[in-house]
Backbone as a ProteinNet text record, in pm:
[ID]
protein_1_A
[PRIMARY]
MRKLKGLLVVLLILALAAAFTTSFTAVYGAEIPKETANIWSPRAHMPAFAEPGQTFEVEVRVSGSLSLTGWTAKLSNDLKTWDADVVEVKAGKVYYGIEDGYIFTIEVPEDITPELLNLTLIDGNGNYMVSNRSVKVEFDLEQDFYILHVTDEHAMRPNAVWTSGQSNNSSATNGSMAMIYWSAPSINIINPRFVLHTGDNIQFYHEWNLHNGIDQPTWSGDLTGPQMLRAYLDAKSTYTVPTIMVGGNHDTGYSNYNDIARWTEIYEDIMGATTFDIRMGSFYFIGTEWTWSRHTNYARDKFQATFSDP
[TERTIARY]
-1610.3	-1518.2	-1502.9	-1591.3	-1587.6	-1417.9	-1400	-1273.9	-1192.9	-1180.9	-1095.1	-1030.6	-1183.7	-1089.5	-1016.8	-1073.6	-1016.7	-862	-844.8	-695.5	-629.8	-700.2	-597.2	-585.9	-659.4	-634	-521.5	-532.3	-394.4	-273.2	-284.6	-159.3	-83.3	-206	-162.6	-113.8	-152.3	-69.4	33.9	86.8	208.8	308.9	247.3	353.8	377.6	272.2	353.8	414.7	395.5	479.7	621.8	660.7	779.8	845.5	777.4	812.3	869.6	807.8	818.7	948.9	951.9	1081.2	1185.7	1177.2	1296.7	1354.9	1286.3	1344.7	1461.7	1406.8	1470.5	1601	1618.5	1719.5	1847.9	1940.1	2041.9	2148.3	2212.7	2255	2390.3	2513.3	2632.8	2731.7	2866.2	2969.2	2956.9	3059.1	3142.7	3153.4	3093	3092.5	3233.4	3325.4	3488.4	3489.5	3582.5	3591.6	3672.4	3669.4	3676.8	3811.9	3888.3	4032.9	4116.6	4024.7	4072.2	4051.1	3925.3	3866.8	3763.8	3723.8	3605.3	3532.4	3447.9	3367.4	3380	3482.5	3505.4	3430.1	3380.8	3253.7	3224.1	3098.3	2999.5	2994.4	2895	2836.6	2673.9	2648.3	2560.8	2539.2	2616.9	2676.5	2702.4	2731.5	2788.3	2763.6	2653.4	2595.4	2624.1	2629.7	2676.3	2520.9	2518.3	2438	2456.3	2349	2349.3	2210.3	2192.6	2116.1	2132.6	2006.2	2031.5	2072.8	2185.4	2315.2	2441.5	2445.9	2553.5	2620.6	2767.9	2821	2892.1	2888.8	2968.6	3098.9	3127	3240.9	3287.2	3382.6	3321.5	3496	3486.8	3616.7	3640.5	3760.9	3756.6	3900.7	3910.1	4039.3	4050.8	4176.4	4210.8	4351.7	4412	4517.6	4606.1	4547.5	4641.3	4580.2	4571.7	4497.1	4390.3	4337.5	4218.6	4267.4	4141.2	4141.6	4070.1	4139.1	4045.5	3995	3932.5	3816.5	3755	3633.8	3508.3	3478	3414.2	3326.5	3250.2	3116.3	3000	2934.8	2824.1	2768.5	2630.9	2573.3	2423.2	2352.9	2258.4	2181.8	2048.9	2023.8	1874.7	1805.2	1692.7	1591.1	1577.5	1439.6	1405.6	1300.9	1266.1	1214.7	1301.9	1382.3	1458.1	1548	1619.2	1799.4	1770	1845.4	1909.6	2053.8	2109.6	2256.3	2299	2414.4	2492.2	2619.4	2657.3	2778.1	2873.2	2996	3118.8	3191.8	3200	3262.6	3434	3507.8	3598.8	3716.3	3761.4	3836.4	3975.8	4016.2	4174.6	4209.4	4370.5	4441.2	4429.7	4398.2	4407.3	4411.3	4394.4	4456.6	4284.8	4241.8	4156.4	4141.9	4106.6	4106.6	4154.8	4097.1	4136.4	4281	4263.5	4373.4	4513	4515.8	4684	4682.3	4585.7	4641.9	4589.9	4708.9	4709.6	4528.7	4455	4326.6	4247	4165.2	4119.6	3966.1	3974.4	3842.3	3754.4	3638.9	3582.1	3487.4	3438.3	3298	3199	3085.3	2961.9	2901.9	2853.9	2692.7	2578.4	2482.6	2368.2	2271.3	2186.9	2069.7	1975.4	1956.8	1818.4	1721.6	1699.3	1567	1538.9	1640.8	1627	1497.3	1461.7	1382.8	1431.7	1407	1491	1409.7	1501.7	1519.3	1684.3	1680.8	1795.5	1818.7	1941.2	1933.4	2077.9	2090.3	2199.6	2339.5	2416.7	2528	2635.3	2607.6	2689.6	2786.5	2917.3	3045.2	3044.9	3051.4	3058.5	3227.1	3313.9	3410.7	3370.6	3473.7	3459.8	3426.1	3443.4	3410.9	3284.2	3194.8	3055	3090.6	3252.7	3270.7	3229.8	3148.5	3072.2	3123.5	3096.8	3090.3	2956	2883.4	2805.3	2824	2766.3	2755	2593.6	2501.3	2371.2	2348.4	2268.7	2191.9	2286	2340.1	2464.6	2445.1	2393.5	2341.7	2218.1	2221.8	2062.8	2067.9	1946.5	1920.3	1806.7	1830.8	1736.2	1761.1	1623.3	1568.8	1646.1	1670.9	1724.7	1793.3	1941.1	2002.6	1987.2	1960.1	1900.6	1796.4	1698.2	1609.4	1620	1511.4	1529.8	1500.1	1559.8	1532.4	1533.1	1538.1	1509.9	1559.9	1599.5	1700.4	1647	1655.7	1627.1	1717.9	1762.2	1850.5	1819.5	1901.6	1893.9	2059.5	2063.7	2197.7	2171.9	2274.7	2301	2129.2	2104.2	2056.1	2110.9	2231.2	2287.2	2202.2	2186.2	2119.5	2229.2	2132	2226	2172.9	2025.7	1990.6	1876.6	1793.3	1729.6	1578.7	1576.8	1418	1408.3	1277.4	1283.7	1203	1225.2	1103.7	1035.2	1066.6	936.8	888.4	775.7	752.2	856.5	963.9	1034.9	1113.1	1188.3	1252.1	1368.9	1350.2	1507.1	1537.1	1660.6	1665.1	1655.9	1670	1679.7	1623.8	1587.5	1531.8	1603.1	1711.6	1814.8	1893.9	1878.5	1941.2	1841.1	1742.7	1715.8	1743.6	1918.6	1973.3	2029.5	2003.9	2021.2	1933	1963	1834.5	1781.5	1738.4	1698.4	1671.7	1730.2	1680.4	1560.2	1459.7	1321.2	1276.4	1357.3	1284.3	1307.6	1417.4	1468.1	1354.1	1325.4	1243.8	1078.6	1085.2	956.3	909.3	1043.9	1035.7	1059.4	1117.8	1151.5	1026.2	879.1	754.4	729.6	752.6	709.6	815.1	967	1058.5	1069.2	1022.6	998.4	842.4	790.9	667.7	704.4	818.4	821.2	934.7	1027.5	1089.4	1162	1275.1	1401.1	1486.2	1576.6	1661.4	1794.7	1785.1	1912.4	1850.3	1879.5	1885.7	2032.9	2064.5	2160.5	2216.8	2281.3	2314.5	2438.8	2472.8	2585.3	2628.7	2659.9	2755.3	2656.7	2749.3	2646.3	2592	2555.9	2435.5	2448.1	2540.7	2524.7	2622.4	2603.5	2731.4	2786.5	2913.2	3009.7	3098.3	3110.8	3159.3	3113.1	3153.5	3087.2	3192.3	3153	3230.3	3145.4	3062.9	3062.5	3188.7	3302.2	3388.5	3484.5	3512.5	3516.9	3471.4	3374.9	3312.1	3361.9	3413.7	3478.3	3634.9	3681.1	3812.6	3934.4	3857.5	3892	3885	4079.7	4120.6	4042.5	4052	4000.9	3867.6	3776.9	3690.1	3675.6	3539.4	3497.5	3498.9	3495.1	3415.8	3364.6	3264.7	3178.6	3217.1	3352.6	3426.8	3470.5	3527.2	3492.4	3385.6	3293.9	3180.9	3073.5	3028.9	2918.2	2887.8	3039.7	3026.3	3017.3	3051.9	3016.9	2901	2807.2	2689.3	2580.1	2614.4	2555.4	2532.9	2679.8	2724.8	2577.7	2625.1	2556.4	2403.3	2340.4	2202.7	2116	2253.6	2183.2	2219.5	2260.7	2275.7	2199.6	2136.6	2010.2	1880.2	1886.9	1775.8	1724.6	1848.5	1855.4	1858.7	1844.2	1801.4	1690.9	1585.1	1422.9	1382.7	1501.2	1509.2	1502.3	1426	1392.5	1485.8	1529.3	1563.1	1746.6	1853.4	1977.7	1993.1	2091.6	2120.8	2280.5	2344.4	2428.5	2509.8	2626.1	2666	2755.6	2831	2929.8	2965.7	3057.2	3078.1	3084.1	3076.4	3103.6	3195.2	3238.6	3302.6	3252.1	3131.5	3050.5	3051.1	3116.9	3060.8	3225.1	3290.6	3422.4	3536.7	3522.1	3640.5	3734.6	3783.9	3881.5	4031.4	4128.5	4232.8	4310.2	4311.3	4337.7	4277.5	4121	4041.3	4108.5	4003.4	4071.3	4068.2	4180.1	4130.6	4075.5	4128.2	4101	4160.9	4252.1	4307.3	4193.2	4164.7	4155.9	4019	3982.1	3778.2	3784.4	3866.1	3884.3	3852.3	3972.1	3976.3	3836.6	3765.1	3605.9	3500.8	3547	3430	3484.9	3572.8	3604.5	3553	3559.4	3494.3	3349.9	3303.5	3171.5	3099.8	3133.3	3030.4	3131.2	3247.1	3326.5	3387.1	3398.3	3492.6	3438.3	3564.2	3473.7	3506.5	3546.6	3591.4	3541.1	3499.2	3455	3387.6	3388.2	3273.7	3199.5	3067.2	2983.3	2935.9	2931.6	2861.3	2750.2	2657.8	2519	2473.6	2556.6	2508.5	2572.9	2551.7	2615.7	2621.6	2592.9	2572.2	2678.8	2779.4	2874.9	2842.9	2918.1	2898.8	3049.9	3095.9	3207.2	3174.3	3235.7	3236.4	3322.9	3327.9	3458.3	3423.7	3486.9	3441.3	3554.6	3467.7	3582.1	3624.1	3618.1	3695.8	3830.9	3885.3	4006.3	4049.9	4171.7	4219.6	4290.4	4309.8	4318.7	4326.5	4227.9	4166.9	4175.9	4203.8	4167.6	4218.1	4328.1	4385.3	4351.4	4267	4243.4	4096.9	4023.1	3878.3	3948.4	4068.1	4114.9	4166.5	4216.8	4246.3	4143.2	4037.7	3865.3	3835.7	3809	3795.5	3854.4	3959.8	4063.3	4022.6	4055.1	4007.5	3899.7	3742.9	3607.9	3633.1	3791.6	3774.5	3866.4	3873.9	3907.4	3838.8	3679.7	3625.8	3501.3	3502.9	3433	3259.7
7778.6	7632.7	7637.7	7738.2	7768.2	7832.6	7956.9	8057.4	7931.9	7821.4	7759.3	7663.5	7617.2	7539.5	7632.7	7759	7824	7891.3	7889	7918.2	7748.1	7648	7545.7	7582.4	7582.3	7575.6	7650.9	7786.5	7909.4	7881.5	7808.2	7737.8	7636.9	7535.8	7411.9	7478.5	7579.6	7662.7	7688.9	7792.1	7838.1	7748.1	7603.1	7498.8	7442.1	7423.1	7393.5	7466.3	7596.4	7685.5	7696.3	7715.1	7725.1	7562.3	7434.8	7315.3	7323.3	7383	7379.3	7491.7	7591.7	7681.4	7590.7	7529.7	7476.2	7372.1	7324.4	7197.9	7256.3	7342.6	7424.3	7522.1	7461.5	7555.9	7463.6	7512.8	7414.8	7433.8	7360.4	7413.2	7391.7	7472.6	7420.7	7458.7	7441.2	7534.5	7684.4	7705.7	7832.4	7936.3	8053.9	8129.2	8162.3	8112	8157.5	8312.6	8359.1	8474.3	8547.2	8639.8	8653.3	8709	8772.8	8775	8621.2	8513.4	8384.6	8332.1	8321.4	8315.8	8371.9	8441	8506.9	8476.4	8503	8436.5	8618.1	8669.6	8765.3	8763.4	8658.6	8662.1	8518	8495.7	8645.4	8700.2	8819.8	8903.6	8952.7	9025.9	9083.4	9171.6	9244	9359.2	9294.8	9150.6	9084.9	8965.4	8892.9	8784.7	8746.2	8550	8485.1	8442.8	8401.1	8362.3	8190.1	8154.6	7974.4	7902.9	7840.3	7716.2	7619.5	7551.5	7409.3	7304.2	7221.6	7157.7	7214.3	7301.9	7417.1	7466.8	7470.8	7489.4	7661.2	7710.1	7906.7	7859.7	7972.1	7968.7	8083.6	8011.5	8064.3	8121	8279	8322.2	8322.6	8233.7	8246.5	8369.2	8477.7	8508.1	8451.4	8434.8	8320	8428.1	8399.4	8446.3	8347.5	8225.2	8124.1	8011.4	7890.2	7805.1	7688.4	7671.6	7575	7463.2	7370.4	7202.5	7206.7	7108.4	7120.1	6997.3	6934.7	6808.9	6861.5	6818.4	6775	6907.5	6986.9	7109	7086	7115.9	7120.4	7229.3	7260.3	7384.1	7384.5	7517.7	7504.7	7661.3	7658.4	7723.1	7732.4	7891.8	7905.1	8026.4	8003	8125.3	8137.5	8164.8	8269.1	8082.8	8014.4	7856.4	7728.3	7741.3	7614.7	7612.3	7518.3	7461.8	7393	7412.3	7283.5	7261.6	7143.3	7097.7	7116.6	7171.3	7180.4	7113	7060.1	6987.3	7092.9	7018.7	7121	7008.4	7059.9	6971.3	6958.6	7112.2	7093.7	7231.7	7183.3	7330.6	7350.9	7375.2	7453.1	7606.5	7585.6	7693.3	7792.3	7908.1	8039.9	8139.4	8219.5	8360.9	8452.9	8546.4	8596.1	8731.8	8824.7	8959.9	9032.6	9078	9082.6	9034	8954	8828.3	8858.7	8871.5	8932.8	8863.2	8777.2	8728.8	8594.6	8475.6	8368	8324	8256.3	8223.4	8060.7	8046.9	7939.4	7977.9	7897.2	7872.4	7723.1	7782.7	7647.7	7633.1	7544	7521.8	7423.8	7494.8	7470.9	7413.8	7341.8	7290.8	7293.9	7373.2	7398.4	7291.9	7262.6	7105.2	7115.6	7044.6	7022.2	7039	7019.4	7036.6	7203.1	7301.4	7415	7493.8	7613.6	7684.5	7818.3	7859.6	8013.6	8132.8	8159.3	8253.3	8302	8440.5	8456.5	8394.7	8335	8262.4	8311.1	8235.4	8305.2	8178.5	8182.6	8067.3	8046.5	7924.7	7922.3	7767.4	7791.2	7697.4	7640.2	7522	7474	7342.6	7399.1	7280.9	7124.2	7049.3	6937.8	6950	7050.9	7079.2	7138.9	7179.4	7245.5	7408.4	7410	7583.5	7636.5	7723.2	7831.3	7944.7	8005.2	8134.2	8137.5	8280.9	8290.2	8430.9	8439.9	8523.4	8514.9	8655.6	8639.2	8715.6	8631.1	8746.3	8715.3	8635.8	8595.6	8518.7	8399.6	8337.4	8344.9	8428.9	8414.2	8295.4	8181.5	8072.9	8143.4	8089.4	8072.8	7989.1	7915.2	7793	7843.2	7932.6	7931.9	8096.2	8074.6	8236	8257.5	8186.7	8275.4	8287.4	8297.1	8414.3	8536.5	8577.1	8748.8	8779.8	8890.1	8960.3	9134.3	9156.5	9316.1	9343.7	9457.6	9508.5	9609.2	9679.4	9802.8	9874.9	10006.8	10129.9	10216.4	10195	10256.9	10393.7	10484.2	10582.7	10704.8	10738	10882.3	10856.1	10766.1	10777.1	10827.3	10839.8	10933.2	10924.2	10789.4	10784	10794.9	10898.6	10927.1	10919.5	10913.9	10898.5	10812.3	10769.9	10627.4	10723.5	10806.9	10859.2	10915.5	10978.3	11055.9	11190	11317.5	11423.4	11458.6	11383.6	11407.1	11305.9	11319.1	11169.2	11111.3	11262.3	11221.7	11141.4	11139.7	11065.1	11082.1	11217	11267.9	11330.6	11330.1	11298.8	11428.1	11534.6	11671.5	11780.8	11873.1	11975.7	12087.9	12053.4	12156.5	12118.6	11969.4	11924.3	11823.6	11843.3	11728.2	11583.6	11601.9	11529.7	11410.2	11438.4	11354.2	11262.2	11129.5	11044.3	10947.6	10849.2	10763.4	10629.5	10612.7	10409.1	10412.2	10504.9	10470.4	10481.3	10530.8	10508.9	10396.8	10324.7	10190.2	10093.2	10118.8	10015.2	10039.8	10159.2	10207.1	10119.8	10122.4	10098.6	9950.6	9843.3	9704.6	9650.4	9655.2	9594.2	9564.9	9692.4	9704.4	9663.3	9698.9	9606.9	9422.5	9447.5	9275.1	9211.9	9301.8	9258.9	9262.6	9382.1	9386.5	9231.6	9218.4	9105.6	9103	9254.4	9190.5	9117.1	9072.4	8956.9	9038.2	9186.6	9217.8	9357.3	9472	9570.8	9634.5	9726.4	9778.9	9941.9	9923.2	10073.2	10077.5	10210.2	10322.1	10400	10418.9	10489.9	10559.2	10661.3	10761.8	10676.6	10572.9	10462.4	10532	10583.8	10650.1	10784.7	10866.2	10972.9	10981	10908	10923.6	11026.8	11026.1	11178.7	11334.7	11398.4	11546.5	11620	11707.6	11798.6	11936.2	11940.8	12089.4	12187.1	12113.4	12196	12249.3	12199.6	12233.4	12371.6	12394.5	12511.9	12638.2	12604.8	12675.4	12729.9	12643.7	12672.5	12567.6	12437.2	12351.7	12238.2	12174.2	12120.5	11974.6	11914.7	11760.3	11797.5	11659.8	11677.3	11625.9	11622	11533.3	11397.6	11317.2	11201.3	11161.2	11063	11009.4	10936.8	10907.6	10843.5	10696	10667.6	10520	10467.1	10555.4	10536.3	10519.3	10660.6	10679.9	10606.7	10637.9	10535.5	10357.4	10315.6	10192.4	10114.4	10215.7	10241.8	10241	10377.7	10398.8	10296.5	10200.6	10120.7	10015.5	9937.9	9835.9	9889.9	9985.9	9988.2	10038.4	10066.1	10062.4	9937.7	9835.1	9698.4	9614.2	9632.6	9583	9613.3	9720.7	9808.4	9728.1	9725.5	9684.6	9489.3	9462.2	9320.9	9264.1	9391.9	9362.3	9348.9	9362.1	9326.3	9127.2	9120.1	8966.5	8930.3	9076.8	9021.8	9084.1	9057.2	9082.2	9242.6	9237.9	9377.9	9424.8	9445.1	9436.8	9607.1	9679.7	9814.5	9818.9	9909.7	9993	10102.5	10156	10303.7	10392.8	10505.3	10643.7	10704.7	10822	10917.6	10949.9	10955.3	10951.9	10831.6	10697.2	10549.1	10534.4	10542.4	10493.9	10599	10705	10797.9	10837.9	10961.4	10955.3	10899.5	10871.6	10852	10989.9	11044	11205.1	11190.8	11191.7	11205.8	11148.6	11261.2	11188.3	11089.6	10976	10867.4	10788.7	10808.8	10761.2	10553.6	10538.5	10400.2	10323.6	10394.9	10347.4	10325.4	10399.8	10407.5	10264.5	10288.1	10167.8	9996.4	10012.2	9897.5	9876.7	9920.8	9947.2	9894.4	9969.3	9902.7	9818.1	9753.1	9622.5	9492.5	9550.7	9439.8	9434.1	9540.7	9511.2	9470.1	9598.8	9561.9	9441.1	9472.8	9361.4	9434.5	9352.8	9473.2	9582.4	9629.1	9739.6	9783.3	9665.1	9558.9	9450.9	9383.7	9273.8	9252.4	9136.8	9089.5	8955.6	8911.1	8853.9	8785.8	8642.2	8613.7	8536.4	8550.4	8536.6	8437.3	8328.8	8288.2	8323.1	8375.8	8425.1	8571.8	8640.2	8822.6	8788.9	8892.2	8922.1	9065.8	9075	9210.1	9260.9	9359	9434.4	9535.7	9555.5	9671.1	9690.7	9870.5	9860.3	10070.7	10063.9	10219.8	10328.6	10397.3	10491.6	10581.1	10626	10737.6	10700.1	10620.2	10528.9	10430.1	10475.3	10348.2	10202.1	10218.9	10112.5	9997	9978.9	9788.6	9810.3	9918.1	9899.6	9848.2	9794.4	9659.6	9546.1	9505	9401.4	9426.1	9475.2	9485	9473.6	9575.6	9532.4	9396	9336.2	9199.9	9131	9108.4	9058.9	9072.4	9220.4	9235.9	9187	9195.7	9136	8976.7	8896.9	8801.2	8717.6	8807	8735.9	8737.8	8790.2	8796.3	8623.1	8588.9	8469.4	8341.6	8337.9	8300.6	8276.5	8121.9	8082.7	8085.1
7575.2	7534.8	7419.3	7348.8	7175.8	7171.9	7302.8	7295.5	7314.9	7405.5	7454.2	7331.7	7265	7125.3	7027.9	7003.4	6896.7	6947.5	7082.7	7145	7093.1	7128.9	7093.2	6946.4	6853.4	6729.4	6698.7	6740.4	6744	6721.7	6891.9	6919.6	6857.8	6839.7	6706.7	6608.6	6524	6419.4	6423.8	6548.5	6563.1	6602.4	6638	6708.5	6562.9	6470.8	6348.4	6264.2	6277.7	6187.8	6225.6	6365.6	6427.2	6414.4	6423.6	6331.2	6239.7	6164.6	6004.9	5943.2	6076.7	6049.4	6097.2	6158.6	6281.2	6191.7	6115.5	6084.1	5932.5	5870.3	5772.7	5857.6	5942.6	6021.3	6045.1	5997	5983.6	6145.1	6188.9	6385.8	6292.6	6294.5	6275	6406.2	6375	6523	6521.4	6500.8	6529.2	6349.3	6386.5	6214.7	6283.5	6120.3	6107.8	6122.4	6169.6	6205.7	6072.3	6057.9	5918	5887.4	6004.3	5985.1	5990.8	5957.3	5921.9	5800.4	5749.5	5634.5	5639.8	5477.8	5434.6	5276.1	5258.5	5162.9	5073.2	5008.9	4887.6	4808.3	4706.8	4646.1	4597.3	4558.6	4576.1	4664.9	4658.8	4784.4	4716.3	4834.5	4799.7	4712.2	4638.7	4564.2	4454.5	4449.9	4300.4	4307.2	4291.8	4341	4206.3	4216.4	4115.1	4052	3940.3	3882.8	3812.5	3826.3	3778.4	3789	3712.7	3654.2	3773.8	3752	3853.3	3814.5	3850.2	3808.2	3768.9	3739.5	3703.5	3841.8	3806.8	3894.6	3862.1	4030.9	4027.2	4150.1	4109.9	4173.2	4321.4	4440.9	4501.8	4539.7	4614.3	4640.6	4770.6	4838.6	4999.8	5003	5092.7	5164.8	5267.3	5313.5	5415.8	5497.4	5597.7	5698.9	5710.9	5673.2	5696.2	5573	5607.6	5509.5	5536.1	5443.9	5473.6	5405.6	5475.2	5385.8	5316.9	5196.6	5042.5	5084.4	5201.3	5197.6	5315.3	5308.4	5417.6	5428.7	5305.4	5311.5	5275.2	5327.4	5229.8	5251	5181.1	5105.3	5113.5	5175.7	5162.5	5081.8	5007.2	4963.2	5058.2	5089.8	5169	5135.6	5168.2	5181.8	5328.4	5359.9	5531	5554.9	5434.3	5501.5	5457.8	5353.9	5364.4	5312.4	5288.3	5301.3	5174.3	5089.7	4988.9	5000.5	5010.2	5033.2	4868.3	4899.1	4701.7	4754.6	4614.3	4661.8	4596.8	4684.7	4687.2	4557.8	4454.3	4363	4365.8	4411.4	4403.2	4485	4569.6	4667.9	4646.1	4537.4	4530	4598.5	4611.6	4596.2	4489.7	4459.6	4394.2	4417	4297.1	4309.8	4372.7	4475.2	4492.2	4513.3	4580.2	4616.4	4477.3	4386.1	4246.5	4177.1	4233.6	4143	4276.4	4361.4	4388.5	4514.7	4562	4680.7	4699.7	4774.8	4757.1	4893.1	4782.3	4845.4	4789	4812.7	4755.1	4694	4582.6	4493.5	4526	4582.5	4633.9	4475.9	4387.2	4307.6	4324.2	4342.5	4422	4307.1	4321.1	4200	4269.6	4197.5	4229	4231	4352.8	4349.3	4168.5	4190.1	4060.7	4121.3	4258.3	4297	4351.5	4342.1	4400.5	4367.1	4377.9	4311.3	4318.3	4175.8	4113.4	4159.4	4282.8	4372.1	4386.6	4491.6	4518.4	4641.9	4681.3	4798.4	4875.9	5012.1	5042.9	5044.8	5097.1	5089.6	5158.2	5205.5	5351.1	5328.3	5381.8	5362.3	5490.5	5506	5645.6	5624.8	5738.7	5725.7	5784.7	5785	5833.9	5988.3	6053.8	6207.2	6229	6124.1	6153.4	6141.3	6115.4	6129.8	5998.1	6003.2	5871.8	5827.7	5729.6	5665.4	5580.5	5604.9	5540.6	5412	5334.3	5218	5215.1	5258.5	5252.2	5109.2	5054.5	4953.7	4761.7	4763.2	4708.7	4546.1	4570.4	4455.4	4394.9	4286.9	4190.2	4133	4136.7	4020.8	3947	3819.2	3718.1	3607.8	3595.5	3546.2	3391.6	3365.6	3225.2	3194.8	3199.3	3203.7	3090	2914.7	2811.2	2779.7	2898.5	2856.2	2806.4	2779.7	2733.2	2919.7	2968.7	3057.7	3107.8	3188	3184.7	3294.2	3310.4	3449.8	3490.4	3651.4	3664.9	3734.8	3677.1	3656.7	3800.9	3901.6	3997.5	4012.6	4040.8	4078.7	4170.7	4196	4311.1	4403.9	4454	4573.9	4685.7	4691.4	4830.5	4957.1	5011.4	5100.2	5233.1	5286.5	5402	5571.4	5571.6	5719.4	5673.6	5842.9	5826.5	5786.3	5833.9	5792.5	5660.6	5568.5	5476.9	5578.8	5496.7	5555.2	5447.9	5340.7	5247.3	5142.7	5085.1	5015.4	4918	4846.4	4765.8	4778	4936.8	5020.8	5081.4	5038	5067.6	5232.7	5261.2	5403	5463	5410.8	5506.3	5393.8	5491.9	5398.9	5331.7	5374.7	5285.7	5152.4	5168.8	4978.1	4947.1	4819.4	4803.2	4724.7	4703.1	4647.6	4763	4879.1	5044.2	4975.5	5016.1	5034.2	5135.6	5207.6	5311.4	5319.9	5428.9	5402.6	5394.5	5429.5	5426.8	5268	5211.7	5050.1	5022.6	5049.9	4999.7	5064.6	5136.5	5243.7	5156.3	5118.4	5002.7	4897.5	4824.7	4669.9	4678.9	4778.7	4758.5	4755.4	4776.3	4690.7	4603.2	4551.3	4400.9	4315.5	4350	4273.4	4273.5	4388.8	4440.4	4304.2	4302.6	4211.8	4090.8	4021.8	3879.8	3853.4	3948.6	3973.8	3844.1	3819.3	3700.4	3726.4	3674.1	3630.1	3773.7	3796.5	3909.6	3878.5	3971.3	4010.2	3996.3	3846.1	3917.3	3956.2	4035.5	4097.1	4059.7	3947.7	3946.3	3982	4138.3	4215.3	4296	4352.9	4471	4543.8	4565	4631.5	4804.8	4825.3	4967.5	4976.1	5048.4	5076.8	5197.3	5173.7	5270.6	5311.2	5154.2	5145.2	5125.5	5196	5176.2	5073.7	4996.8	4900.4	4945.2	5019.3	5117.8	5095.6	5185.5	5185.5	5077.6	5003.2	4865.1	4785.5	4856.9	4832.3	4880.8	5010.8	5132.8	5092.4	5004.9	4987.1	5022.9	5125.4	5165.7	5038.5	5025.8	4952.5	4967.5	5091.8	5090.4	5164.1	5100.5	5135.7	5259.1	5391.7	5487.1	5473.3	5564.1	5573.2	5710.4	5664.9	5759.6	5912.9	5853.1	5980	6017.4	6094.4	6154.5	6208.1	6265.1	6312.6	6253.6	6211.3	6106	5960.1	5893	5815.5	5775.4	5880.2	5893.9	5916.6	5959.1	6030.6	5918.7	5874.8	5695	5619.5	5581.6	5477.5	5516.5	5668.2	5714.9	5701.1	5750.9	5720.1	5606.4	5487.7	5340.1	5333.2	5323.2	5256.5	5332.7	5472	5508.7	5486.4	5432.8	5352.5	5230	5176.4	5023.4	4999.9	5166.1	5219.5	5207	5151.8	5150	5033.8	4927.7	4809.4	4797.5	4689.4	4690.4	4554.9	4502.5	4345.3	4393.8	4290.7	4343.6	4309	4366.3	4359.1	4292.2	4182.9	4126.6	4156.4	4232.4	4289.5	4275.1	4164.6	4178	4273.3	4301.5	4364.2	4285.2	4336.7	4304.6	4404.6	4371.9	4455.4	4627.6	4610.9	4770.4	4809.1	4710.3	4844.7	4890.6	4805.3	4773	4806.6	4712.1	4691.3	4586.9	4603.7	4490.5	4605.1	4539.6	4582.1	4653.8	4634.2	4718.6	4869.3	4852.5	4961.3	5093.2	5212.8	5366.7	5379.8	5430.8	5524.4	5422.2	5250.4	5191.5	5190	5259.1	5283.8	5372.5	5524.4	5607.3	5593.1	5477.7	5440.6	5334.1	5274.7	5159.4	5253.9	5320.8	5449.4	5525.9	5553.1	5602.5	5481.8	5359.9	5251.9	5235.2	5225	5142.6	5224.5	5363.8	5474.5	5452.4	5495.2	5498.3	5344.3	5245.9	5103.1	5025	5026.9	4925.5	4825.4	4716.9	4579.8	4566.3	4498.4	4386.5	4262.6	4241.4	4066.3	4086.2	3970.4	3987.9	3849.5	3818	3683.3	3758.7	3668.1	3656.4	3517.2	3525.4	3423.5	3466.8	3337	3351.5	3226	3168.7	3099.9	2994.6	2897.6	2754.8	2787.2	2883.5	2973.4	3008.2	3009.1	3049.5	3108.5	3268.2	3344.8	3367	3382	3416.8	3505.6	3648	3729.7	3815	3779.1	3824.8	3860.7	3991.9	4020.8	3972.8	3914.9	3789.5	3839.2	3952.6	4038.8	4085	4102.1	4134	4055.7	3994.1	3860.2	3971	4062.4	4179.8	4067.8	4036.7	3953.9	3877.7	3784.5	3616.9	3543.8	3590.6	3527.8	3541.1	3640.7	3634.8	3612.6	3547.2	3539	3374.6	3276.8	3175.8	3129.6	3220.6	3221.9	3189.9	3245.3	3287.3	3093.9	3081.7	2918.2	2809.8	2811.8	2711.2	2713.8	2810.1	2846.1	2710.2	2740.4	2700.1	2544.5	2470.2	2335.5	2318.2	2363	2337.1	2409	2511.5	2541.3	2450.5	2427.9	2313.5	2366.8
[MASK]
++++++++++++++++++++++++++++++++++++++++++++++++++++++++++++++++++++++++++++++++++++++++++++++++++++++++++++++++++++++++++++++++++++++++++++++++++++++++++++++++++++++++++++++++++++++++++++++++++++++++++++++++++++++++++++++++++++++++++++++++++++++++++++++++++++++++++++++++++++++++++++++++++++++++++++++++++++++

């Protein structure tokens, strides 16, 4: 009898937990295909920062046109979803300021918690676009804060072969996805405003052939490259703090690297922009991938604009 009572209590707890979780799970229509429309900014590697009651902008790339009305927005964590007001939807320049797209202005609800959240945009028919880990809510952006800086992780393989995190025996510079999972609990406890990654986060391009007299570095290919990048982003998703990432030559390559045009297309589809700016109250960040000058003018224009910003 005692065992039965215990079982009933466990089942009741599980039922309540399921009901609690389900109550915060929004049911939408279909996900809008990326080829039709997708959230270009903010993304996980270039999140928006805002206080409750403040607004932030969302850039949406499109292949056609979108309605300017009927949109709703959600901000969510694993357990709860908040409704966020769509203040405005207007046509504007996106994708480094060179494409016609749409700019959404979203207002953060007053009763939200200060954490890293997922963003969902939903059209009038219930179809949606999602950008995970892309909005960080802070109660006061002008408070003092600290960051953590990471560089040259060179994450290549799922598993580590040493406690240092390296993924093979021949090179101590090649990291693993495992080392990211290992570090996440400590980083989350430290709770910086963001973790800044300054390049060579993964190693898609290999320069070993350069030492053998071959002019062009090899790359990981259409299959392995996307798998590596998605695995890296999955590992970083265990961080409950924002991650701001710029690339290096092993991430995005020099302009003369093999298959650079193809890889850039893949990288931007999965990761997003290689050059971007982020406003955090009076703190301003510009990130650009220095090994390729493709978007140098865009970054320069953003920098110059700061001198006329009150």
